[in-house]
C-alpha positions in Angstrom: 0.0 0.0 0.0 1.6 3.3 -1.2 -0.8 5.6 0.7 0.6 6.6 4.1 -2.8 7.1 5.7 -3.9 3.6 4.6 -0.7 2.1 6.0 -1.2 3.9 9.3 -4.7 2.6 9.5 -3.5 -0.9 8.9 -0.8 -0.6 11.6 -3.4 0.7 14.0 -5.7 -2.2 13.2 -2.9 -4.7 13.8 -2.0 -3.0 17.1 -5.6 -3.3 18.2 -5.7 -6.9 17.3 -2.3 -7.8 18.8 -2.2 -9.8 22.0 1.6 -9.7 22.3 3.3 -6.6 20.8 7.1 -6.2 20.8 8.9 -3.1 19.6 12.5 -3.1 18.5 14.4 0.3 18.2 17.6 1.4 16.6 19.5 4.6 16.3 17.0 6.0 13.8 14.4 6.6 16.5 16.7 9.2 18.2 17.6 11.3 15.1 14.6 13.6 15.7 16.1 14.3 19.1 19.3 15.5 17.4 21.3 12.3 17.8 22.7 11.2 14.4 22.2 7.6 13.4 24.7 5.5 11.5 23.4 4.1 8.2 20.4 6.5 7.6 20.3 8.9 4.7 22.3 11.4 6.7 23.9 9.0 9.1 27.4 9.1 10.5 28.8 6.3 8.2 26.7 7.5 5.2 28.3 10.9 5.4 31.7 9.4 5.8 31.2 7.4 2.6 30.2 10.6 0.8 33.2 12.5 2.1 30.9 14.9 4.1 31.8 16.4 7.5 30.2 14.8 10.5 27.0 16.3 12.0 27.6 18.5 15.0 25.9 17.0 18.1 23.5 19.2 20.0 25.1 21.3 22.8 22.0 21.2 24.9 20.6 18.0 26.5 18.6 15.9 24.1 15.0 15.0 24.9 12.7 12.1 24.0 10.8 12.8 20.8 7.4 11.8 19.4 8.6 8.3 18.5 9.7 7.6 22.1 6.4 9.0 23.4 4.4 6.9 21.1 6.0 3.7 22.5 5.2 5.0 26.0 1.6 5.4 25.0 1.5 1.8 23.9 2.8 0.9 27.3 0.3 3.0 29.1 -2.7 1.5 27.3 -1.4 -2.0 28.0 -0.4 -3.0 24.5 3.4 -3.0 24.8 4.7 -6.4 26.1 8.4 -5.7 25.6 10.8 -3.1 24.1 14.2 -4.1 22.7 16.6 -1.3 22.0 20.0 -1.1 20.4 20.4 2.5 21.7 22.6 3.7 24.6 21.1 7.2 24.9 18.8 6.6 27.9 15.9 8.3 26.1 13.5 5.3 26.4 13.8 5.4 30.2 13.6 9.1 30.3 10.4 9.0 28.2 8.7 6.9 30.8 9.3 3.2 29.8 9.2 0.9 32.8 12.6 -0.7 33.2 11.1 -4.2 33.5 9.7 -3.9 29.9 13.0 -2.8 28.4 16.1 -4.7 27.2 19.0 -2.4 26.3 21.2 -4.7 24.3 24.2 -2.2 24.0 24.0 -0.7 27.5 23.2 2.8 28.7 25.4 5.8 29.0 23.6 6.8 32.2 24.4 3.5 34.0 27.3 1.6 35.4 27.5 -2.2 35.4 29.2 -4.5 37.9 31.8 -6.8 36.3 31.0 -9.5 38.9 27.2 -9.6 39.4 26.1 -7.5 36.4 23.9 -5.3 38.6 23.4 -1.9 37.0 23.3 1.4 38.9 22.8 5.0 37.9 25.6 7.4 37.3 27.1 9.3 39.1 27.4 7.0 42.1 30.5 8.4 43.8 32.1 5.0 43.9 33.5 2.4 41.5 32.7 -0.6 43.7 29.5 -2.6 43.7 27.8 -3.8 46.9 29.1 -7.3 46.0 32.7 -6.0 45.9 32.9 -6.1 42.1 34.2 -3.2 40.0 31.6 -0.8 38.4 32.3 0.1 34.8 30.4 1.7 32.0 27.5 -0.4 30.9 27.9 0.6 27.3 28.9 -2.4 25.1 31.8 -1.7 22.8 32.7 -3.6 19.6 33.8 -7.1 20.5 32.2 -7.1 23.9 29.6 -9.6 24.9 26.0 -8.3 25.1 24.3 -8.4 28.5 23.1 -12.0 28.9 19.8 -11.4 30.6 18.8 -8.7 28.2 19.7 -10.9 25.2 17.8 -13.9 26.6 14.7 -11.8 27.4 14.7 -10.3 24.0 14.8 -13.6 22.1 12.1 -15.0 24.5 9.7 -12.1 24.0 10.4 -12.2 20.2 9.3 -15.8 20.1 6.1 -15.0 22.0 5.0 -12.0 20.0 2.3 -11.8 17.3 3.3 -8.3 16.1 7.0 -7.2 15.9 7.6 -3.5 15.1 11.1 -2.4 14.0 11.6 1.4 14.5 14.7 3.1 13.2 17.0 0.1 12.7 18.8 -1.1 9.6 18.8 -4.7 11.0 22.4 -5.4 10.1 23.9 -5.8 13.5 24.1 -9.4 14.9 22.7 -11.0 17.0 20.0 -8.4 17.4 19.0 -8.7 13.8 18.0 -12.3 14.4 15.1 -11.2 16.6 12.6 -10.2 13.9 13.4 -13.6 12.2 12.5 -15.4 15.5 9.2 -13.4 15.5 8.4 -14.4 11.9 9.1 -18.0 12.6 6.6 -17.8 15.4 4.0 -16.5 13.1 4.2 -12.8 14.0 3.5 -9.9 11.6 6.6 -7.8 10.9 6.4 -4.0 10.5 9.5 -2.0 9.6 9.6 1.8 10.1 13.0 2.9 8.8 14.5 5.4 6.3 16.8 3.2 4.3 16.6 -0.4 3.2 17.0 -3.4 5.5 17.9 -7.1 4.8 14.3 -8.0 5.6 12.4 -6.0 2.9 10.8 -9.1 1.4 9.8 -10.6 4.7 8.0 -7.7 6.3 4.2 -7.4 6.1 4.1 -3.6 6.3 6.8 -1.0 5.4 7.2 2.7 6.2 10.2 4.6 4.9 8.9 7.9 6.1 10.4 9.7 9.1 9.4 8.1 12.4 7.6 11.2 13.6 5.3 11.0 10.5 4.0 7.5 11.6 2.0 8.4 14.7 
């Protein structure tokens, strides 16, 4: 369906019908807050490939945008079962997402993680030692590091339960996170992708939006 209004109505219908809705977000959801993504039309790596200078990050604190608030609304009306995020910007929690409904696969810039027990605490804490005696370090997952095991296991489990899986602002090229929509599909879920730029799952999705996220209320 080419018409945006028709696609939005279809998405709303599927949300209404859904008994187990899971949302998966990538860097693209935060671009309208002023944080550049990576592979989008004006992303960090896209600009590098074109020989363009990097985008200047905002000097003022970034705030959750309409995309974040829409997911919170799904939570508040009881539709959101789980939210999986590849982002580290803390905007989902600041927008009002309940921590127990959120898996942050790549960590969070606002949190420290214990190297021994994996407990996470808010920054700044004033100490680098956990209550268990382990060392507190940044929770952000760097290239080559292992993803937080509980978040990863929870994400795959909820993906296998869902009947509607909505990808928001992800190019779906980073493993193992990009396996989660495939798990949802194998379980019979409908797959919706909202992303500017192609993904490896164009032929598999049931509904596709390439508009800006803020245009898909």
